[in-house]
Structures are given as structure tokens and as C-alpha cells.
VOTI-571563 format. One record per residue (C-alpha): residue in one letter; x negated, y, z. Coordinates in steps of 0.05 Angstrom, whole numbers, plus 32768, in hexadecimal, padded with zeros to 4 digits. Last residue first. Layout:
AXYZ ...
END
This chain:
V84D8816077BA N84EF811877B3 A84B080F477A1 V84B080C77762 P84A4807D7775 L8462805C776B N845380267735 F841A7FF47728 V83F77FDC76EB F83B47FB576E5 K83967FA776A2 T835F7F76768F G83307F6F7656 E83207F4C7613 N82EF7F197623 V83267EEC7642 R83687F0F763F S83897F31767A E83CA7F4C7694 V83D67F5F76DE E84127F797705 I84137F9D7749 S844D7FA17776 E84727FD7779E G84917FE077E1 H845B800F77FB A843E7FDB782A E84407FAC77EC L84157FDE77C7 I83E27FDD77FE K83E37F927806 K83D67F8977B8 T839C7FB877BC I837D7F9577F6 A83827F5177D2 L83647F717794 G83277F8A77BC L831A7F4A77E4 G82F47F1E77B4 A82B07F2D77D0 G829B7F61779D G82587F6F7784 S82367F46774E S82557F247712 T824C7EDA770B E82907EC9772A R82B37EF676F7 M82C57EC076C2 R82D97E9076F9 A830C7EC07717 R82FB7ED8775B Y83227EC57798 F830A7EE077DC R83507EEE77F1 N83887EE277BF F83987F16778F I83757EF37754 L839D7EB47761 P83D97EBC772C L83A87ED376F4 D837A7E9876FD K83A07E6B76CA E839C7EA27697 P83517EA97697 I833C7EEF76AE G831B7F257680 V82D37F307673 G82DA7F7B766E T82FF7FAD7641 D83217FD0767D E83667FE67690 V837F800C76CD R83C9802376C7 T83F2804E76F3 Q843C805376EE I8465808C770A K84AB8074771C S84F280947716 N84F3808476CA R84AE806F76B4 Q847D80A976BB E843680A176A3 V83F0809A76BF A83B58079769A V8373806376B2 T83468046767A V830480207683 K82D880187645 G82A07FEB7633 G825A7FF87618 H82397FCF764D P82667F987667 T82A67FA4768F Y82AD7F7976CF R828F7FAC7703 I82B07FE776E2 A82F77FC876E4 N82EC7FAE7729 E82D47FEE7747 L830E80137726 L83417FE37741 N83257FE67788 Q832180337784 M836B8036776F A8380801077AC R8355803A77DC E8375807977BC I83BA805B77C5 M83AC80527810 G839180967818 I83C980B877F2 D83FF80937819 G843A809577EA S846E80C077C7 V845F80D57780 L845B811C7764 P8479812B771F L8452812876E0 G844C816976BB K840F815A7691 P83FC81187674 V83C580ED7693 E839A80C17669 V835680BA768A A831C80967667 I82DF8079768A T82A48062765F V827780257673 G822C8026766A T821B800476AD K81F9804376CB Q822F807076AA A8267804B76CF Q824680597714 P824080A37702 V828880A776EA F82A580877725 K82AD80C6774D A82CD80EC7713 T82FD80B1770A L831480B97753 D83228104774E N83468100770B V837080C67725 L838480EB7764 E839581297740 P83C08101770E M83E580DE7747 S83FA811F7767 F8413811A77AF P8453811577D6 E844E80F4781B L845780AF7838 H842C809A7872 P841F80517861 Q8421801F789C I83E07FFE78B2 Q83E87FC978EA K84117F9F78B9 A83EA7F5F78CE E83D87F547883 L83C17F9E787F K83987F9A78BD S83777F5878A6 L83687F797862 E83477FB67881 F831C7F8C78B0 L83067F5E7877 E82F87F99784B Q82CF7FB97880 V82A67F78788B L82997F747841 R82847FBA783B S82527FB67874 L82357F777856 R822E7F9A7813 E820F7FD77835 T81DD7FAC785B S81CC7F84781C S81BF7FCB77F8 L81957FE17833 I81697FA17831 T815F7FAC77E7 R814A7FF477F2 L811D7FDE782A Y80FB7FAA77FC D80F47FDE77C3 H80D7801377F2 R80A57FDF780D E80907FCD77C6 D8089801777B1 E805F802477F1 T80327FED77E3 L80367FAE780C T7FF57F8E7827 K7FFB7FA47870 N80447F957877 K803D7F4E7855 M805C7F24788B L808D7F5778A9 V80A47F727863 T80AE7F2B784B E80D67F197889 I81017F547880 Y810B7F437836 G81217EFC7845 Q814C7F0F787F M81747F447858 S817F7F17781E A81967EDE784C L81C67F0E786E P81E07F27782B T81EF7EE17815 R82077EC27858 L82427EF3785E D825E7EE3781A H82537E9B7825 S82707E97786B V82AD7EC17855 N82B77E947819 A82B57E547843 I82E37E717875 I83137E887842 E83137E447822 R83217E207862 R835A7E4F7870 L83767E447828 A83787DF87836 D83977E047879 A83CC7E2F785B K83D97DFC7825 N83E27DC6785A L84127DF67882 G843B7E017841 E84457DB57837 V845C7DAD787E N848A7DE77875 Q84D07DCA786D Q84C87D9578A3 I84A97DC878D1 T84E27DF978C7 Q85177DC578D3 A84F37DAD7913 M84EE7DF3792D D85377E007921 N85487DC07944 F85197DCF797C A853B7E127986 A857E7DF07988 G85647DC279BE L85467DFC79E7 A858B7E1B79E3 D85A97DDB79FA L857A7DDB7A36 E858C7E227A45 D85D67E1A7A41 H86017E237A03 S86237DE079FD A86217DA079D4 V85E07DA279AE L85C77D5E7999 V857E7D62798B R85687D517946 R85447D167922 G85387D1D78D5 Y84EE7D2678DE D84E97CDC78F6 G849D7CDF78F3 E84847CC47937 K84877D0C7953 F84D17D12793C A84DE7CD57966 M84BA7CEF79A0 V84E27D2F799C T85247D0D7999 K85117CE079D3 T84FC7D1D79FA M853D7D4079ED R85657D067A0B R85387D067A48 L85407D4F7A4E K858B7D4A7A4C K858C7D167A82 T855C7D427AA9 V85907D777AB5 F85C67D467ACC A85957D207AF9 L857B7D627B14 A85C47D767B26 V85CF7D367B49 L858D7D3E7B71 G859E7D867B83 I85E57D757B9F V85CA7D3B7BC8 A858F7D607BE4 A85B87D9F7BF1 A85EB7D767C1B I85B47D507C3F L85907D927C4E S85CC7DB37C6C L85DB7D777C97 L85927D787CB0 L85937DC27CBD G85D37DBC7CE5 R85B67D867D10 L85737DA97D17 G85907DE97D2C L85BA7DC97D63 A857F7D9E7D7B L854F7DDB7D79 I85807E0A7D9D Y85997DD67DD2 S856C7DA87DF6 V85297DBB7DDA R85327E077DE0 I85527E017E22 R851A7DD77E3E D84E77E037E1E A85077E437E3B I85067E237E80 S84BC7E0F7E7D D84AC7E567E60 Y84D27E7B7E96 E84AC7E537ECC E846B7E657EAE G84787EAE7EA8 G84A77ED97E80 L84A97F227E94 I845F7F2A7EA3 V84597F687ECE Y841B7F957ECF I84177FCA7F04 Y83DF7FF77EEF G83A280187F0A Y838580567F2B V839B80887EF9 M838C80CF7F11 G83BE81087F17 N83B9810C7F62 M83C780C07F68 T83E080987F2E V83F680517F24 P840880447EDB A8442801B7EC8 A84497FDA7EA3 S84807FAA7E8B F846F7F6A7E66 V847B7F3D7E2B K84487F077E26 P840B7EF37DFD T83FB7EA97DFC H83B27E967DEB I83947EB57E2B D83C07E887E57 R83C97E9C7EA1 P83B27EE57E9A N83E47EEF7E61 D83CE7F2A7E36 G84027F577E1C L84377F557DE7 V84597F957DD1 L84A07F9D7DB7 K84B07FE47DB0 K84E0800E7DDA G84B980067E1D E84A5804D7E21 S848380487DDE A8443806A7DFB L8448803D7E38 F844A7FFE7E11 E841080147DE4 K83E780237E22 I83F77FDF7E40 P83E77FBE7DFD D83A37FE07DFE L83937FD27E47 S837A7F8B7E3D V83827F607E7D F834B7F487EAC P83357F0E7ED8 V83477EDB7EA3 K83627E917EAC V83917E9E7EE8 K83AD7E5A7EFD K83767E4A7F2B N837C7E897F52 P83C47E787F67 A83F77EAA7F4D D84167EE97F69 F83E07F1E7F52 A83AF7F4B7F70 L83737F737F55 L836E7F5D7F0D N83407F857EE2 G83617FB17EAD Q832E7FEC7EB1 G8359801A7EDB D83647FE37F0E L839B7FAF7F03 L83D07F947F32 Y83F77F597F15 V843F7F447F1E E845C7F047EFD V84A77EFB7EF0 S84C87EB97EE8 P84D47EB17F31 N85087EE97F32 V85257EFE7F75 V84FC7ED37FA3 M84BC7ED97F79 V84C37F247F78 N84CB7F287FC6 H848C7F007FD2 F84637F277F9E L847A7F677FBE T84677F538004 E84217F407FE8 M841B7F807FC2 G84287FA78002 K83F37F7F8027 F83C17F867FEF N83C77FD37FEC P838C7FDB7FBA Q835D80137FCF G8360805B7FB7 D837680767FF9 I83B180457FF5 F83C080277FB0 P83FB7FFA7F9C Q8427802A7FC3 I846C80087FC3 E84B080167FA8 E849F804A7F73 V8467801F7F55 I84987FE47F53 H84CE80127F30 R849A80227EFB A848A7FD97EEF L84D47FC87EE5 S84E280047EB6 A84DA7FDC7E74 N85037FA37E91 I853E7FA97E61 R85127FBC7E26 Q84E07F827E33 S85177F4F7E3C T85387F667DF8 E84F57F637DD6 A84E57F1E7DEE F852C7F057DE0 Y85257F1E7D98 M84E17F037D91 E84F77EBF7DAB S85327EBC7D7E S85087ED37D42 F84D77E9B7D50 L850B7E667D58 T85317E7B7D1B L84F17E867CF3 Y84D97E3F7D06 T851A7E1E7CF5 Y851E7E437CB0 A84D67E307CA1 A84E27DE77CB1 G85227DE77C86 V85007E0A7C4C L84C87DDC7C50 L84F77DA27C4E L851D7DBB7C16 L84DF7DCA7BEF V84C87D837BFB L850A7D6B7BE2 Y85077D947BA4 V84C07D817B93 A84D07D377B9C S85107D407B70 L84EA7D627B3B K84B57D2D7B3A W84E77CF67B3A Y85107D167B01 L84D17D237AD8 S84C17CDA7AD8 R84827CBA7AF0 F84A27C9E7B2E F84DB7C827B02 E84AA7C617AD3 R84887C3B7B0E L84CC7C227B27 M84DD7C097AE0 
END
């Protein structure tokens, strides 16, 4: 039981919360003491900013360019009597110590950096500046400083440490005996109160989480009817409501997910097959050219290269169709609607396909009455859909067959029909022909398409808010029909 408690979310949150409270308390105590010390130091420096200048005015630290040790000794005695926490140093122009009021053994360094002194003088004592402490090189101190000049030349500096060793010991005692003790007591009471309130709040919050966890685990084990009890509108209950909606969706769509997985596997297999075929052909012919390069005739080399080019074009077309279909399915391509003439589009397209049809002995007939109104649609996308339908019709129509493209008006729609006298499609395959990579069994032996053209055509028409219909009879032919609205011009 105890082991489970220490593994629980409540214990982890509580431990983190208590550690954070302790860290905040420690940081607060440190910042309070530090800010108090800095405030006192800044105040002390501002109040005593002119102390070193007054010392320079009272005595002559240098006489004829030499340190006035006798005068400095008298000064040190008077200062120690008035304020024992102050330490006075006489520096030369380079910061070296010339005289001071402390035993030699307590002075750790023989010089003081002049950079803080210059910064202090530049700010006229209005900015907090810490300088070197000759008695402890690791503890900078607040100070007052003034230059000693004669005939416009700086001979040295009076350097006054405003809080010496005796000040430190007194301040430490005060800090320990009053400020820190008082602060720690108040902080301790605050932390205890915050800890109790926080732990109670965490217990209340995690109670809901534990209840939700039991429901989720039951759902995981197969109890799909379990739902989270939602009693309010806070974030956790919102999470529970979201889980309920998700569970309902999962329960209703498990079968659909299985079908989608099967379709995914089929698509991967088809893509692999359709990519592998042209690649294998290209590889085979390239290896043949490399191995028989010296013995191949120009005609043979030309035939091999033409076959390689054909396979490359087929591979490129497949990749382009895959990219186009993925963009249509992701709705990244939206139709740019504009009025255009469907008869003109049909005439232009059929003219382009006539040479291809003649090679296979197929006749293309166009039935377009005059005076048809313009349609509204994306002319580029409709052209792509018509191109797919014409390619399919010519590909699956045997020698001597016929492909008919007809356009006519049906109320407020313009209907386009692409009909062939080809091999046809079995009735059971008709609902599936618009799926990606699907090719009816009667058409699998025909060369060319990868089974993406009709899927692209359907997506294009769906983007226009229209559908496409198909009718077919085996060995008699196939007919595709779609409509576009009449343009308001």
C-alpha cells in the first residue's frame, strides 16, 4: 500500500509542490537579505560619498610629493575613535597602498584597483559601486574615495572602506539574531499554511484523475460502454467529456479503421508495384547498354534508350499523379471558378488526342450543339478531369472502336458525356473504380495507367460540388457522365 502511494501521481505532485515551496522560501530569504544589504550599502555610500574628500581637505596626504605619514597616523587615530568601522587607506597614483590603519598581517593585497574608484568619482557617489577590500580580496566593499592633487597633478587617492571588519561582525550578529530569525519564522508559518492548502487541493484534483484512470483502464480492457462521470464544467470534467466523445467515436469506427488499414496496405502494395515496374525496366535496359555497349548497333541502342525514356516518363507521370491526388485529398487545391465554354474545351482536347487514337485504330466523335451557355468552373482542373477520361477511353477501346464526347444542356446544368465501345467494366467492380490504384479485372491487362486517373477526376468534380456517374457493360463499352452549372454572366 505504501509502495503504491509513493508511485502515485498525488505523491509526485505533492513532493514537487513541497520542494518548490522550500526553494521559493530559500530564494525569498536570500533575496530579502541580499536586497537589504545592497540597500544599506547604497545608502551608506551615498551618505558618506564626500567623506574621503573632507579628509583630503583636512590634512595634506602628500608633502612635497611624499606621503605625509605623520599626518595620516593622526588621522587614523581620530577616525578609529569616532567610527571604528571605517578603514582609511592612502594610495599612490597606481593604486598601491602607502599607508593604512590596520596591522600589516591583516592586509592581504598591497594594491587596490583604480577602476571602481574612477567609476565612483565619475558618478559623484550617486551610483552603488563596490571596490577592492585589501583585507579580503573575495569580499568587495562600499567605499568613499577622493583624488589627492597638487598643481593639477594626481598624486594619489584617499580610499575609505565604509564597512570594515568590526562592522561585518556586528552586522552578522544583528542579522542572525533578529532579521533572519524573524524572517524564518514568518516564512515557516507561510510555508506550512501553503503546504496544507496545496496538499488538500491536490488530493481533490487527483481524486477525479483516479476515477478517470479507472474508467480509461476499463475501456482499454474492452469495456467500451464505460464513460467518465461529468459533474461540472472545470478543465478535468472537460477532459472527461472529451474522452467520452472520443470513446463514442472509437466505438463507432473500429470497423472503419480496420477497413482503412486494409486500404492503406493495398495502396502501399500498389504503389510499390507500379514504381518497381518502370524502375526494373530502366535498370535492365541500362545494364544491357553498359554490358553490350561495344556490340550494340545504333538502332538497338536507340530502341533501348527509347524504352528507358518511356519508363522514365511513366514513372514521372505516376509520381505527378500521386502528388496531385494527395493535394486534392488534403484540399490544398481549391477551384478558381470562372465562366468558360465547355464545347471549346472539348474540341481542343479531342484534337490533341486524335493522333493517339489513330495509332490504336480508334475513332473520336464529338457531339456538341451550337449556342450552349458558358459553364462555371476551374478550366484547368476540368481539363485535367476530361484528359483522364479520354485517356482511359482510348486505352481500353480495341482497334476499330469508337470514343464519343457529347455536351448538352440539362436545365441549369451542362452535361458532358465520355463514352467508348471498349472492353467494359464488370458490374461488381463499378463501385470501386474511383478508388486509388483500383483497376477493374477486365482492364488489368491493358498497359498504361496506374489506377489514379479516375480517383483524380472524382476529387476534381467533388471540389466543384459535383459528382461523376458511370455505366458499363462488359465487351460493350463504358460511359462517364458529369455536370457543371451554367455560369451567371
